[in-house]
VEXDOGU-283951 format. One line per field, with one value per residue: residue number from 1; residue in three letters; x negated, y negated, z negated of N, C-alpha, C, O in turn. Coordinates in steps of 0.2 Angstrom, whole numbers, plus 5000, padded with zeros to 4 digits. Example, Ala and Ser with C-alpha at 12.3 -4.5 7.8 and 13.67 -1.06 7.14 Angstrom:
2
paza <- 1,2
drenke <- ALA,SER
n.x <- 4934,4936
n.y <- 5028,5011
n.z <- 4961,4965
ca.x <- 4938,4932
ca.y <- 5022,5005
ca.z <- 4961,4964
c.x <- 4934,4936
c.y <- 5016,5000
c.z <- 4961,4961
o.x <- 4929,4933
o.y <- 5017,4994
o.z <- 4958,4960
END
This chain:
69
paza <- 1,2,3,4,5,6,7,8,9,10,11,12,13,14,15,16,17,18,19,20,21,22,23,24,25,26,27,28,29,30,31,32,33,34,35,36,37,38,39,40,41,42,43,44,45,46,47,48,49,50,51,52,53,54,55,56,57,58,59,60,61,62,63,64,65,66,67,68,69
drenke <- MET,PRO,ASP,ASP,LEU,LEU,PHE,LEU,TYR,CYS,PRO,THR,CYS,GLY,ASP,GLU,ARG,LEU,ALA,GLU,ILE,PRO,PRO,CYS,PRO,ASP,GLY,HIS,GLY,ALA,ASP,CYS,PRO,ASP,ARG,ALA,CYS,VAL,ASP,CYS,GLY,THR,ALA,LEU,LEU,LEU,ASP,ALA,PRO,LEU,VAL,ALA,ALA,ALA,LEU,ARG,VAL,ARG,SER,SER,GLN,PRO,ALA,ALA,PRO,ARG,ARG,ALA,GLY
n.x <- 4995,4997,4988,4995,5009,5020,5029,5042,5054,5070,5083,5095,5096,5095,5085,5068,5060,5051,5041,5035,5023,5030,5030,5020,5024,5016,5003,4996,4992,4985,4986,4998,5012,5024,5035,5046,5060,5059,5071,5082,5079,5078,5071,5057,5045,5028,5019,5025,5025,5034,5042,5032,5029,5041,5042,5031,5036,5047,5042,5035,5045,5054,5064,5082,5093,5103,5120,5132,5144
n.y <- 5006,4989,4976,4964,4968,4973,4982,4975,4970,4967,4956,4955,4967,4976,4984,4991,4985,4983,4971,4956,4943,4928,4916,4903,4888,4878,4881,4890,4903,4919,4918,4914,4912,4916,4928,4939,4950,4963,4970,4963,4949,4941,4928,4930,4927,4927,4928,4918,4903,4899,4910,4918,4912,4912,4925,4927,4919,4926,4938,4935,4932,4938,4953,4951,4956,4970,4972,4980,4991
n.z <- 5000,5004,4996,4995,4992,4980,4967,4959,4947,4952,4950,4958,4965,4954,4950,4951,4965,4981,4983,4992,4997,5002,5016,5011,5007,5000,5001,4994,4998,4998,4984,4979,4968,4971,4976,4987,4986,4996,5001,4998,4998,4987,4977,4968,4954,4949,4934,4928,4919,4909,4906,4901,4890,4883,4880,4871,4860,4857,4853,4842,4832,4818,4819,4820,4806,4807,4808,4797,4803
ca.x <- 5000,4993,4987,5001,5015,5021,5035,5044,5060,5074,5089,5100,5096,5096,5080,5062,5059,5045,5041,5030,5022,5033,5026,5019,5023,5012,4996,4992,4989,4987,4986,5004,5015,5030,5036,5052,5062,5059,5077,5088,5076,5079,5064,5054,5039,5023,5015,5029,5023,5040,5043,5026,5029,5047,5041,5027,5040,5052,5038,5033,5051,5056,5070,5088,5096,5109,5126,5135,5151
ca.y <- 5000,4982,4972,4958,4971,4975,4984,4970,4970,4962,4955,4955,4974,4979,4988,4989,4985,4981,4963,4953,4936,4925,4911,4898,4880,4874,4881,4894,4908,4925,4916,4911,4916,4918,4934,4940,4956,4965,4973,4957,4943,4937,4925,4932,4924,4931,4924,4912,4901,4898,4917,4921,4908,4914,4932,4925,4917,4931,4944,4933,4931,4944,4956,4950,4962,4973,4972,4987,4990
ca.z <- 5000,5004,4989,4994,4991,4973,4964,4954,4945,4956,4947,4963,4966,4948,4949,4954,4973,4983,4984,4996,4998,5008,5019,5006,5009,4995,5003,4989,5002,4993,4976,4979,4963,4974,4979,4988,4987,5003,5002,4998,5000,4981,4975,4962,4952,4946,4929,4927,4912,4904,4904,4897,4883,4879,4878,4865,4855,4855,4850,4836,4828,4815,4821,4815,4803,4810,4804,4796,4805
c.x <- 4996,4993,4993,5007,5015,5027,5036,5052,5065,5081,5095,5101,5097,5091,5073,5062,5053,5046,5035,5029,5025,5029,5026,5019,5019,5005,4993,4989,4991,4987,4993,5008,5022,5031,5044,5054,5062,5066,5082,5085,5076,5072,5063,5047,5035,5020,5019,5027,5028,5042,5038,5027,5035,5045,5036,5031,5044,5048,5036,5038,5053,5063,5076,5090,5102,5115,5130,5142,5154
c.y <- 4994,4978,4966,4962,4974,4978,4980,4972,4965,4961,4956,4963,4978,4984,4986,4990,4982,4975,4961,4945,4933,4920,4905,4891,4876,4876,4886,4900,4914,4924,4913,4915,4918,4924,4935,4947,4958,4968,4967,4950,4937,4935,4927,4929,4928,4926,4918,4909,4901,4905,4920,4917,4910,4921,4932,4923,4922,4937,4942,4932,4938,4946,4953,4957,4963,4973,4979,4986,4995
c.z <- 5000,4998,4990,4993,4984,4971,4958,4953,4949,4953,4951,4964,4960,4946,4951,4961,4975,4985,4988,4996,5004,5010,5013,5009,5006,4997,4999,4993,4998,4986,4975,4973,4965,4977,4981,4989,4995,5005,5002,4999,4993,4980,4969,4960,4948,4941,4928,4920,4907,4902,4900,4890,4879,4876,4871,4859,4852,4851,4844,4830,4825,4819,4817,4813,4807,4805,4803,4800,4807
o.x <- 4991,4998,4996,5012,5010,5032,5033,5055,5064,5084,5100,5106,5100,5093,5073,5064,5050,5051,5029,5034,5024,5025,5031,5014,5018,5001,4986,4984,4996,4988,4995,5008,5025,5026,5048,5050,5066,5068,5085,5089,5074,5067,5067,5043,5038,5018,5016,5028,5027,5044,5040,5026,5035,5047,5036,5030,5045,5051,5036,5036,5053,5067,5075,5090,5106,5114,5130,5146,5160
o.y <- 4993,4978,4965,4958,4978,4977,4980,4974,4958,4966,4959,4965,4984,4987,4981,4995,4979,4972,4963,4942,4935,4918,4903,4890,4870,4872,4886,4903,4915,4928,4911,4922,4921,4926,4932,4951,4955,4968,4967,4946,4932,4938,4927,4927,4932,4921,4912,4913,4903,4906,4923,4921,4910,4922,4936,4926,4923,4941,4947,4931,4943,4942,4952,4962,4959,4974,4983,4981,4995
o.z <- 4996,4995,4984,4993,4982,4975,4953,4957,4949,4953,4949,4965,4961,4941,4953,4963,4971,4988,4987,4994,5010,5006,5010,5012,5008,4994,4999,4991,4995,4982,4969,4973,4962,4980,4978,4992,4998,5011,5008,5001,4993,4980,4964,4964,4944,4943,4928,4915,4901,4896,4895,4884,4873,4871,4867,4854,4846,4846,4840,4825,4828,4821,4811,4816,4809,4799,4808,4799,4809
END
């Protein structure tokens, strides 16, 4: 498989799909963080800073206690 193709989770398809680098209008070339699902075309991001920050915050917070019910 070429380096520019990855399997990523696609929220539209609902599972992991092959993702490719679309044409990058910003001039990033092979370093472009954008990917597109090859099946449906949904835009996907690699290393999105906000997602990484949210995961760090979420993992550092204690789990909420479960309610008996």
